[in-house]
C-alpha positions in Angstrom: -89.7 16.3 7.9 -87.1 17.5 10.5 -83.9 15.0 11.0 -81.4 16.5 14.4 -77.9 15.0 14.1 -77.0 12.0 16.3 -75.0 13.2 19.1 -71.4 11.6 18.2 -67.8 12.2 19.6 -64.8 13.5 17.1 -61.8 14.8 17.3 -60.4 17.7 16.4 -57.4 19.7 16.4 -57.9 23.9 15.9 -55.0 24.9 13.0 -53.1 28.0 14.2 -50.7 28.7 11.6 -47.9 26.8 13.9 -48.9 23.9 14.6 -49.1 22.2 11.1 -46.4 19.5 11.8 -48.3 18.6 15.1 -51.5 18.3 12.7 -49.9 16.2 10.2 -48.2 14.2 13.1 -51.6 13.0 14.3 -53.2 12.4 11.4 -50.8 9.9 10.1 -50.0 8.2 13.1 -50.6 4.3 13.1 -51.4 4.8 8.7 -49.3 3.8 5.9 -47.4 7.0 4.0 -49.1 6.3 1.2 -52.4 6.8 3.0 -51.3 10.3 4.2 -54.4 12.5 4.0 -53.0 16.0 5.2 -50.1 18.1 3.2 -49.0 21.2 3.7 -49.2 23.5 0.7 -46.2 26.2 0.9 -48.6 29.9 0.0 -50.5 30.9 2.8 -50.2 28.3 5.4 -52.9 26.0 4.1 -53.3 22.6 3.9 -54.4 20.5 2.0 -56.6 17.5 2.9 -57.7 14.7 1.1 -61.5 14.3 2.4 -64.1 11.0 1.1 -65.1 14.1 -0.9 -62.3 14.5 -2.4 -59.6 17.4 -1.9 -60.4 20.3 0.2 -58.4 23.0 1.8 -57.6 24.4 5.9 -56.7 27.9 6.4 -55.3 29.0 9.5 -58.0 29.6 12.4 -60.3 26.2 10.8 -60.9 23.0 12.8 -59.2 19.9 11.3 -61.7 16.9 12.1 -61.0 13.1 12.3 -64.6 11.6 11.9 -66.5 9.2 12.6 -65.1 6.2 10.1 -61.3 7.6 10.6 -61.4 10.3 7.9 -60.5 13.5 7.9 -61.9 17.2 7.1 -61.5 21.5 7.8 -64.1 23.1 9.2 -64.6 26.8 9.0 -64.3 27.5 13.1 -67.7 29.7 12.8 -69.7 26.2 12.2 -67.2 24.3 14.4 -68.5 26.3 17.4 -72.3 26.4 16.4 -71.9 23.0 15.9 -69.3 20.9 18.8 -69.0 21.5 22.8 -65.7 19.9 24.4 -66.8 16.7 26.0 -64.7 15.3 28.7 -61.9 12.3 28.2 -64.2 9.4 27.1 -62.8 6.7 24.9 -63.5 6.7 21.7 -64.1 3.6 18.8 -63.4 3.9 15.2 
């Protein structure tokens, strides 16, 4: 059997190393402090992300994705570019 991924619109930010606080602000807006999903790690400018599957590390160059249920996870740039394309502004629901 073969399957095709359903088209969904997600929000994402590209982590370039200098925008860690912008990503954290975006991820934590409207969420209680105990639900903090993204934490800065001091070595190699990595970000620790609490995902539905457990802790994951985002490195400089990765994309941080907000999934369809409001969850966050990192995605390598090459995988992101092969999987997603930019869309015009639309109303997101989650």
